[in-house]
N, C-alpha and C positions, 0 to 999 in steps of 0.2 A: 503493500500500500503506500509506503513511504518512497520507493521508488516511482511509483506512478505520479506522485505529487511532484517529485523532483524533475520528472520528464516535463510535466505541465509547466513548471517554473521555467525550465529551458526554452520549451517552445515560446512561451510567452516573451521571453528576453530576445528571442529572434525575430519577434514580430515589430520590426521597425525598418526605416529607410537604409541604414547602414548594412544590416544583415542581408535585405533584398539586394543589394548592390553586390555584395560579394558572394551571393547566390548566383546571380544573374551573370556575372563574370565568370564564375566556375563553370556554369553552363555553356556559356558562349566560348570559353578556352577549350571545353571538350568538343564542342562542334566544330572548332577550327582545327583541332588536332585530328579529327576523325571526319575530314570533310564529306566523305561519302555517306557519312551515317544520317545526315539530315541537311537541308537547305537552310540558309541564311533566315534570322527571323524577320518578318515584314509586317507592316501595318495592314490590317483589313481594310479592303476599300470602303470608302465612305457610301453608306446606302441612304437613299432619299425615303422621306416618310410618304405614305400614301396621301393622296390630295384630300381624302376625308379627314385624316388627322390634322394635316396641315391647315385645312380651311377652319376647322373646329377650334383649334387651339393653336392660333399661330404664335403664341406668347411663349409656347413650349420650346425649350431648347435642349440639345442633346450634345453630349460630349463625344467628340471623336478624337481618338488617340493619335498622337502625331509621331510617336516613337514606339518601337516594339517594347520597350521597358514599361510603357503606359499601358500596354496591352496585358503584359504579364504579371504586373504588380497585383492586381486585384486577385487574379487566379493564385498568386503565392500566398496572399493574405488569406484567402478563403480556404486553402489547403491547411493552413496552420490553424485556423479557427476550427476546421473540422476536425483535425487530429486532437485538439484540446477538448473539444466536447465530447468526442468519443471516448477518450480516456478519463474524463470526468464522470462521463455517464456510466461506464462500465465498473469503476472502483467506488462510486459514490451511492451504493444502494446499501438498504438496510440488511438484506440477506448476505452481502458481502462482509459487512461489519461483524455480523453474527458469525459467520465462518472463520474469521480472523480471531475472535474471542475463544471460539472452541478449539482451534489450532493451538492457540497459546496455552490453553489449559491442558491439552494432550501433550504438549511438549514439556510442560512443567511437571506433569504426572510422571511422564517417562523419565525425567531426571530426578525423581525421588522428591520433589517439592510439593508436599500434599498439604500446604498451608491453608489457612482460611479464606485467603485471598482468591482461591479458586472458585468459592461459591458465589 
């Protein structure tokens, strides 16, 4: 359980611009080293909204990324958030806490520590 908490804290520390830059540069370096692995990151083409939407809400503005980093940063943050939430959901359950207490009780019993703290 403590390892899961430490993992979540580490992932949360990596949820910043500097960590994203390091990750992006590492991936880009791998791509350049293995050129045949994948092609260079590119910005998706700008798509126009349908006339229905444009005429209905002409004040709506959409953000179009101008660099590949702007495309991949939200994906990076979403992946980290998903990892944090998955780990937290998995280890923050009442049944899991009960299993931990039972495991501790069995370990202490096996070691011969049959004190009143087990009850």
